[in-house]
MIGUVO-225924 format. One line per 4 residues: number of its first residue (from 0); their letters; for each residue x, y, z of C-alpha. Coordinates in steps of 0.5 Angstrom, whole numbers, plus 2048, in hexadecimal, padded with zeros to 3 digits. Each point is the difference from the previous one (the first is absolute). Last residue first. Layout:
residues N
NUM> A> X Y Z; ... $
//
This chain:
residues 288
287> SIKI> 8DC 87E 78C; 7FC 800 805; 805 801 806; 803 805 7FB $
283> RNGI> 7FA 805 801; 7FF 7FF 807; 807 802 801; 800 806 7FD $
279> ANWG> 7F9 802 803; 803 7FE 806; 806 805 7FF; 7FC 806 7FF $
275> IENA> 7FD 804 7FB; 7FA 804 800; 801 802 807; 800 808 800 $
271> AIMR> 806 801 802; 803 7FB 7FC; 7FC 803 7F9; 803 807 802 $
267> AYEP> 807 7FD 7FF; 7FF 7FC 7FA; 7FF 807 7FD; 805 803 803 $
263> QDAR> 804 7FC 7FC; 807 802 7FF; 800 806 806; 7FC 7FD 805 $
259> LRAQ> 803 7F9 7FF; 807 804 801; 7FD 803 806; 7FD 7FA 803 $
255> GSPG> 806 7FC 800; 804 806 803; 7FB 800 806; 7FF 7F9 801 $
251> ADNL> 801 7F9 7FC; 7F9 7FE 800; 7FE 805 7FA; 805 7FE 7FC $
247> ALAA> 7FE 7F8 801; 7F9 802 7FF; 802 804 7F9; 805 7FA 7FF $
243> AQRE> 7FA 7FC 801; 7FB 804 7FB; 806 800 7FA; 800 7F9 801 $
239> LADG> 7F9 7FE 7FF; 800 804 7FA; 806 7FE 7FD; 806 803 802 $
235> SDLL> 806 805 7FC; 7FD 807 803; 7FE 7FE 807; 805 7FB 800 $
231> GALR> 806 805 800; 7FD 803 806; 801 7F9 803; 808 800 7FF $
227> EIHA> 801 807 802; 7FC 7FF 806; 804 7F9 802; 807 804 7FE $
223> ADAF> 7FE 805 805; 7FE 7FC 805; 7FA 7FC 802; 7FE 7FB 806 $
219> RGIG> 7F9 803 800; 7FF 7FF 7F8; 804 7F9 800; 7FA 7FB 802 $
215> RWLE> 7FA 803 7FC; 806 7FF 7FA; 7FF 7F9 7FE; 7F8 800 7FF $
211> PSIP> 802 803 7FA; 802 7F9 7FF; 806 800 7FB; 801 7FE 7F9 $
207> RGAA> 806 7FC 7FE; 805 802 7FB; 806 7FC 804; 802 807 803 $
203> AREA> 7FA 802 801; 7FE 7FA 804; 808 800 804; 7FF 807 802 $
199> AYDL> 7F9 7FE 803; 803 7FA 804; 805 806 804; 7FB 806 800 $
195> LMHA> 7FC 7FA 803; 804 7FE 805; 802 807 801; 7F9 801 803 $
191> LDAN> 800 7FA 803; 805 802 805; 7FE 807 801; 7F9 7FD 803 $
187> WRRD> 7F9 7FF 7FE; 7FC 7FC 805; 7FA 806 802; 7FE 801 7F8 $
183> LGVI> 800 7F9 7FF; 7FC 7FE 807; 7FB 7FC 7FC; 802 7FD 7F8 $
179> PALA> 7FB 801 7FC; 804 806 7FC; 806 7FD 7FF; 7FD 7FC 7FA $
175> AGIF> 802 7F9 7FD; 805 800 7FA; 804 7FA 802; 807 805 801 $
171> LAKL> 7FD 805 804; 7FD 7FB 804; 805 7FD 801; 804 807 802 $
167> LMQN> 7FB 802 805; 7FF 7F8 804; 808 801 800; 800 806 804 $
163> WAEQ> 7FB 7FE 804; 804 7FA 802; 806 804 802; 7FC 805 804 $
159> SFHE> 7FE 7FA 804; 7F8 7FE 7FF; 7FB 800 805; 7FC 805 800 $
155> APFP> 800 803 7F9; 801 7F9 7FE; 7F9 7FE 802; 7FB 805 7FF $
151> NDHA> 7FF 7FD 7FA; 7FC 804 7FA; 806 7FC 7FB; 806 7FE 801 $
147> VSEF> 7FE 7F9 804; 7FB 7FD 7FB; 804 805 7FC; 805 7FB 7FF $
143> VGRV> 7FC 7FA 7FF; 7FC 803 7FA; 806 802 7FD; 803 7F8 800 $
139> ASRL> 807 800 800; 800 800 808; 805 803 804; 7FC 805 804 $
135> GEVA> 7FB 7FA 802; 808 7FF 804; 7FF 805 803; 7F9 800 803 $
131> LLTL> 803 7F9 803; 806 803 803; 7FB 805 803; 7FB 7FC 803 $
127> RAPE> 803 7FE 807; 800 808 801; 7F9 7FF 7FF; 7FE 7FC 805 $
123> PYLP> 7F8 7FF 800; 7FD 800 7F8; 7FC 806 7FD; 804 805 7FD $
119> LGRY> 804 7FA 7FC; 7F9 7FD 7FE; 802 802 7F8; 806 7FC 800 $
115> LAIQ> 7FB 7FA 802; 7FB 801 7FA; 806 802 7FB; 803 7F9 802 $
111> EALD> 7F9 7FC 7FE; 800 803 7FA; 807 7FE 7FE; 7FF 7F9 803 $
107> STTL> 801 7FE 807; 806 7FB 803; 806 805 802; 7FA 806 802 $
103> LRKL> 7FD 7FA 804; 806 7FD 803; 803 808 802; 7F8 801 802 $
99> LAPF> 801 7FB 806; 807 802 802; 7FD 807 801; 7FA 7FD 804 $
95> DDAV> 805 7FC 806; 7FB 7FE 805; 7F9 801 7FB; 7FC 805 802 $
91> SAEL> 801 802 7F9; 7FB 7FB 7FD; 7FA 804 801; 803 806 7FC $
87> LLTL> 804 7FC 7FA; 7F8 7FD 7FF; 7FC 807 801; 806 802 7FB $
83> RAAQ> 7FF 7FA 7FA; 7F8 803 801; 803 807 7FE; 805 7FD 7FA $
79> DLSL> 7FA 7FD 7FE; 7FB 805 800; 805 804 7FC; 804 806 803 $
75> GQPL> 800 807 7FC; 7FF 804 806; 803 7FD 806; 804 806 802 $
71> WGPR> 803 7FF 807; 804 806 803; 7FC 801 807; 7FD 7F9 801 $
67> VQEA> 7F9 800 803; 7FE 807 7FF; 804 7FF 7F9; 7FB 7FB 7FF $
63> MALD> 7FA 803 802; 802 806 7FB; 801 7FB 7FA; 7F9 7FD 802 $
59> DASL> 7FC 807 800; 803 802 7F9; 7FD 7FA 7FD; 805 7F9 7FF $
55> DLAA> 7FD 7FB 7FB; 805 7FA 800; 801 7FE 7FA; 7FD 7FA 7FD $
51> KGVK> 804 7F9 801; 7FC 7FB 802; 7FD 7FE 808; 802 7F8 800 $
47> RPAL> 804 800 7FA; 804 805 801; 801 7FE 807; 802 7F9 7FF $
43> GLAI> 808 800 800; 800 805 806; 7FB 7FB 803; 805 7FB 7FE $
39> ALMR> 807 804 803; 7FB 801 806; 7FF 7F8 801; 807 7FE 7FF $
35> ADPR> 803 806 805; 7FB 7FF 806; 7FD 805 803; 7FC 7FC 805 $
31> ARLA> 7FA 802 803; 801 807 7FC; 801 7FC 7FA; 7FA 7FC 801 $
27> ARRE> 7FC 807 801; 803 803 7FB; 7FE 7F9 7FA; 7FA 800 803 $
23> GLWA> 7FE 808 7FF; 803 7FF 7F9; 7FC 7FA 7FE; 7F9 803 802 $
19> NGQA> 802 807 7FD; 801 7FD 7FA; 7FA 7FC 7FF; 7FC 807 802 $
15> DAQR> 802 803 7FB; 807 805 801; 7FF 807 800; 7FD 802 806 $
11> AVWA> 803 7FB 804; 807 802 7FD; 800 808 802; 7FE 7FD 807 $
7> TLLA> 805 7FB 801; 806 805 7FE; 7FD 805 805; 800 7FB 806 $
3> LPTM> 808 7FE 7FE; 802 807 7FF; 7FD 802 807; 7F9 803 803 $
//
């Protein structure tokens, strides 16, 4: 089983007969001759031909996705996005697929761009696609940014530390949640912690709010001064800020954990009981 076969099966069981027939014809044509113009036209027609309903995926479907491509998170795909990805994967046999993808991203509309970026974990030659992924993060459209940053293993697998750090900073700047970023805890680093602290100081000086998720990257690199600042948030912040400060103190090792138990033993108990956690905070931010 391949990602293409899996996407094909998902579309086939949800699209009507006419939509499936159209998609099969377009895919066969692209398989025989991956023509850029033909592909662009098919990508544009996909929503009208197969529909825009949410792709109905079961737990078994998601487990199979993980099996055929570890780290792939197809939840949230729509029917037309899945169809578009089958078209792209058929055309990925082109002699220079990265160049073809770049051309498509330049000429496509926003909905198409989001679908194309969501396919990043599935395309061949991923090392040659990194600059295209970074370019997607520069978009002023939050949906395009999140199609690269959220529920996508590509950045964690292929971004340099500089590109990774800049992605997280922009996520905070535009109000995108950090929790859906794949590989988040694995790729925290000391340079990013310093950048986050500078960013927090700038926001505080300007009287602007600071996302509670920012502290997720601070705790494991916290020194004595940082522990004091986090302890201060236990009393002065709102509910999410207090929870974030408690979690960051818990991440800060014995010194931070001792301070948390001394100042807010109830939070220490809640963390030990898994009643609060970083992902829960991030999910509340994502839907706010």
